[in-house]
PyMOL CGO cylinders between C-alpha atoms (Angstrom):
from pymol import cmd
from pymol.cgo import CYLINDER

trace = [
    CYLINDER, -88.65, 4.46, 92.61, -89.41, 0.82, 91.73, 0.3, 1, 1, 1, 1, 1, 1,
    CYLINDER, -89.41, 0.82, 91.73, -89.04, -0.19, 88.11, 0.3, 1, 1, 1, 1, 1, 1,
    CYLINDER, -89.04, -0.19, 88.11, -92.44, -1.53, 86.86, 0.3, 1, 1, 1, 1, 1, 1,
    CYLINDER, -92.44, -1.53, 86.86, -90.69, -4.04, 84.58, 0.3, 1, 1, 1, 1, 1, 1,
    CYLINDER, -90.69, -4.04, 84.58, -89.09, -5.61, 87.63, 0.3, 1, 1, 1, 1, 1, 1,
    CYLINDER, -89.09, -5.61, 87.63, -92.51, -6.06, 89.23, 0.3, 1, 1, 1, 1, 1, 1,
    CYLINDER, -92.51, -6.06, 89.23, -93.86, -7.68, 86.07, 0.3, 1, 1, 1, 1, 1, 1,
    CYLINDER, -93.86, -7.68, 86.07, -90.92, -10.04, 85.88, 0.3, 1, 1, 1, 1, 1, 1,
    CYLINDER, -90.92, -10.04, 85.88, -91.73, -11.38, 89.36, 0.3, 1, 1, 1, 1, 1, 1,
    CYLINDER, -91.73, -11.38, 89.36, -95.28, -12.37, 88.45, 0.3, 1, 1, 1, 1, 1, 1,
    CYLINDER, -95.28, -12.37, 88.45, -95.90, -16.07, 88.04, 0.3, 1, 1, 1, 1, 1, 1,
    CYLINDER, -95.90, -16.07, 88.04, -98.23, -16.89, 85.18, 0.3, 1, 1, 1, 1, 1, 1,
    CYLINDER, -98.23, -16.89, 85.18, -100.27, -20.07, 85.21, 0.3, 1, 1, 1, 1, 1, 1,
    CYLINDER, -100.27, -20.07, 85.21, -101.00, -21.86, 81.95, 0.3, 1, 1, 1, 1, 1, 1,
    CYLINDER, -101.00, -21.86, 81.95, -103.00, -25.02, 81.45, 0.3, 1, 1, 1, 1, 1, 1,
    CYLINDER, -103.00, -25.02, 81.45, -102.56, -26.97, 78.22, 0.3, 1, 1, 1, 1, 1, 1,
    CYLINDER, -102.56, -26.97, 78.22, -105.26, -29.44, 77.24, 0.3, 1, 1, 1, 1, 1, 1,
    CYLINDER, -105.26, -29.44, 77.24, -104.54, -31.95, 74.49, 0.3, 1, 1, 1, 1, 1, 1,
    CYLINDER, -104.54, -31.95, 74.49, -107.15, -34.14, 72.85, 0.3, 1, 1, 1, 1, 1, 1,
    CYLINDER, -107.15, -34.14, 72.85, -108.07, -35.88, 69.61, 0.3, 1, 1, 1, 1, 1, 1,
    CYLINDER, -108.07, -35.88, 69.61, -110.96, -34.50, 67.60, 0.3, 1, 1, 1, 1, 1, 1,
    CYLINDER, -110.96, -34.50, 67.60, -113.70, -36.46, 65.79, 0.3, 1, 1, 1, 1, 1, 1,
    CYLINDER, -113.70, -36.46, 65.79, -111.33, -37.10, 62.86, 0.3, 1, 1, 1, 1, 1, 1,
    CYLINDER, -111.33, -37.10, 62.86, -108.66, -38.42, 65.25, 0.3, 1, 1, 1, 1, 1, 1,
    CYLINDER, -108.66, -38.42, 65.25, -106.37, -35.41, 64.74, 0.3, 1, 1, 1, 1, 1, 1,
    CYLINDER, -106.37, -35.41, 64.74, -104.39, -34.14, 67.73, 0.3, 1, 1, 1, 1, 1, 1,
    CYLINDER, -104.39, -34.14, 67.73, -105.71, -30.79, 68.93, 0.3, 1, 1, 1, 1, 1, 1,
    CYLINDER, -105.71, -30.79, 68.93, -104.91, -28.56, 71.88, 0.3, 1, 1, 1, 1, 1, 1,
    CYLINDER, -104.91, -28.56, 71.88, -105.77, -25.42, 73.74, 0.3, 1, 1, 1, 1, 1, 1,
    CYLINDER, -105.77, -25.42, 73.74, -103.68, -23.29, 76.10, 0.3, 1, 1, 1, 1, 1, 1,
    CYLINDER, -103.68, -23.29, 76.10, -105.48, -21.38, 78.84, 0.3, 1, 1, 1, 1, 1, 1,
    CYLINDER, -105.48, -21.38, 78.84, -104.02, -18.71, 81.11, 0.3, 1, 1, 1, 1, 1, 1,
    CYLINDER, -104.02, -18.71, 81.11, -105.55, -19.04, 84.58, 0.3, 1, 1, 1, 1, 1, 1,
    CYLINDER, -105.55, -19.04, 84.58, -105.79, -16.38, 87.26, 0.3, 1, 1, 1, 1, 1, 1,
    CYLINDER, -105.79, -16.38, 87.26, -103.75, -16.74, 90.45, 0.3, 1, 1, 1, 1, 1, 1,
    CYLINDER, -103.75, -16.74, 90.45, -105.45, -19.15, 92.84, 0.3, 1, 1, 1, 1, 1, 1,
    CYLINDER, -105.45, -19.15, 92.84, -107.39, -21.02, 90.14, 0.3, 1, 1, 1, 1, 1, 1,
    CYLINDER, -107.39, -21.02, 90.14, -105.01, -23.65, 88.71, 0.3, 1, 1, 1, 1, 1, 1,
    CYLINDER, -105.01, -23.65, 88.71, -105.32, -26.22, 91.51, 0.3, 1, 1, 1, 1, 1, 1,
    CYLINDER, -105.32, -26.22, 91.51, -109.13, -25.89, 91.54, 0.3, 1, 1, 1, 1, 1, 1,
    CYLINDER, -109.13, -25.89, 91.54, -109.44, -26.14, 87.76, 0.3, 1, 1, 1, 1, 1, 1,
    CYLINDER, -109.44, -26.14, 87.76, -107.13, -29.17, 87.63, 0.3, 1, 1, 1, 1, 1, 1,
    CYLINDER, -107.13, -29.17, 87.63, -109.14, -30.92, 90.37, 0.3, 1, 1, 1, 1, 1, 1,
    CYLINDER, -109.14, -30.92, 90.37, -112.38, -30.30, 88.46, 0.3, 1, 1, 1, 1, 1, 1,
    CYLINDER, -112.38, -30.30, 88.46, -110.93, -31.51, 85.15, 0.3, 1, 1, 1, 1, 1, 1,
    CYLINDER, -110.93, -31.51, 85.15, -109.55, -34.68, 86.78, 0.3, 1, 1, 1, 1, 1, 1,
    CYLINDER, -109.55, -34.68, 86.78, -112.85, -35.40, 88.55, 0.3, 1, 1, 1, 1, 1, 1,
    CYLINDER, -112.85, -35.40, 88.55, -115.02, -34.89, 85.47, 0.3, 1, 1, 1, 1, 1, 1,
    CYLINDER, -115.02, -34.89, 85.47, -112.76, -36.56, 82.91, 0.3, 1, 1, 1, 1, 1, 1,
    CYLINDER, -112.76, -36.56, 82.91, -111.39, -39.40, 85.03, 0.3, 1, 1, 1, 1, 1, 1,
    CYLINDER, -111.39, -39.40, 85.03, -107.92, -38.59, 83.64, 0.3, 1, 1, 1, 1, 1, 1,
    CYLINDER, -107.92, -38.59, 83.64, -104.97, -37.56, 85.84, 0.3, 1, 1, 1, 1, 1, 1,
    CYLINDER, -104.97, -37.56, 85.84, -103.31, -34.32, 84.77, 0.3, 1, 1, 1, 1, 1, 1,
    CYLINDER, -103.31, -34.32, 84.77, -99.60, -34.30, 84.02, 0.3, 1, 1, 1, 1, 1, 1,
    CYLINDER, -99.60, -34.30, 84.02, -97.38, -31.51, 85.26, 0.3, 1, 1, 1, 1, 1, 1,
    CYLINDER, -97.38, -31.51, 85.26, -94.64, -29.74, 83.33, 0.3, 1, 1, 1, 1, 1, 1,
    CYLINDER, -94.64, -29.74, 83.33, -92.25, -30.27, 86.25, 0.3, 1, 1, 1, 1, 1, 1,
    CYLINDER, -92.25, -30.27, 86.25, -92.11, -31.31, 89.88, 0.3, 1, 1, 1, 1, 1, 1,
    CYLINDER, -92.11, -31.31, 89.88, -91.68, -27.62, 90.74, 0.3, 1, 1, 1, 1, 1, 1,
    CYLINDER, -91.68, -27.62, 90.74, -94.99, -26.78, 89.04, 0.3, 1, 1, 1, 1, 1, 1,
    CYLINDER, -94.99, -26.78, 89.04, -96.77, -29.60, 90.88, 0.3, 1, 1, 1, 1, 1, 1,
    CYLINDER, -96.77, -29.60, 90.88, -95.23, -28.59, 94.20, 0.3, 1, 1, 1, 1, 1, 1,
    CYLINDER, -95.23, -28.59, 94.20, -96.16, -24.94, 93.67, 0.3, 1, 1, 1, 1, 1, 1,
    CYLINDER, -96.16, -24.94, 93.67, -99.82, -25.75, 93.01, 0.3, 1, 1, 1, 1, 1, 1,
    CYLINDER, -99.82, -25.75, 93.01, -100.27, -28.37, 95.72, 0.3, 1, 1, 1, 1, 1, 1,
    CYLINDER, -100.27, -28.37, 95.72, -97.91, -27.10, 98.41, 0.3, 1, 1, 1, 1, 1, 1,
]
cmd.load_cgo(trace, "trace")
């Protein structure tokens, strides 16, 4: 029998953190958990609409999302 905890530990979770300054110039942020297959699409949309390049936590994260 396979241990369910082992299966959960193999899942890769995708989080997107968005930082911004509010109308009073205070730093704010939001962390979103994205479903598998969505991160690259969401990042492309955010970059296109905002005109700002996204930064990646690591080269491994960037490589994983963009092949």
